[in-house]
N, C-alpha and C positions, 0 to 999 in steps of 0.2 A: 675624547677620540675613542677610548676603549669601548664606550658605550655604543657607538655607531656600529663597530663590529659585531657586537652581540645583537644588536637590533637588526642588523642586515642578515645576519645567519638565521635569526628567528623568522624574519619575513620570507626568506629564501626556503627555509624548512617548511613553513606553512603552506607556501605556494606549490612545493613539490609534493606534499602530502595530499592537498587538494587535488592535483593533477593526477596522481597515482590512484585515488580512491573515488573519483568523481562518479564513476558508474554506480558503485555500491552506495554512495550517499544519495544519489537520485533515486536508485530503486527503493531504498528504504523510505525515503519521502514519500514516494508515490504510494507503497504499501500502507504506510501510516495514514495517509490521507483517506485512501479507500476504506480502510478499516473503521475510521473514525465516522465516516459517512454512513456505513452500515450499521454501526453501533447507534447512532443518533436517529436512524430510521429515514435518512434521506435516499439510500439505495436500497432497492429489493434485492434479496438474496437467498440462497438455500444452500445448507451444507450437504455435500454428497456423502455416500457410505464411507469413502476412503478419506474423509476430513477435508476435502478441498471445498472452497468456497465458489460458487457459480452465481454470477449475476444474472438477474432476471429482466428480460425487456420489458418496457413499460406497457406495451400493447398486451404481452402475455400476463402480465400482473392484473391489469385492469380487467381483462377477460376471465380471469380466475384459473387460467390454465396451471399455474403452479399450484394451486390447492389441489386439484385433481391428480397431479404428479405425486405430491406429497402423500396423499391418501393412499394411493397404490404402493408407495414405498413403505408406509407405515410412519411417516415423520410428520404428521400434523399436530 
């Protein structure tokens, strides 16, 4: 019977933790997924001067607009 109390407290604590940190967990999962796709080359991106990563639209990538912008910035 003691084990049921421990099990119940563990489950309640796990659910409470998940409820409190659900936004951070989902944000982290999204960030990791996008980073993975960028690293593997599935998503075109460029890094701005301030270190931020900007996603490139497919039509711009196909037309080579990102290449011209990178050459102007010296990032080619």
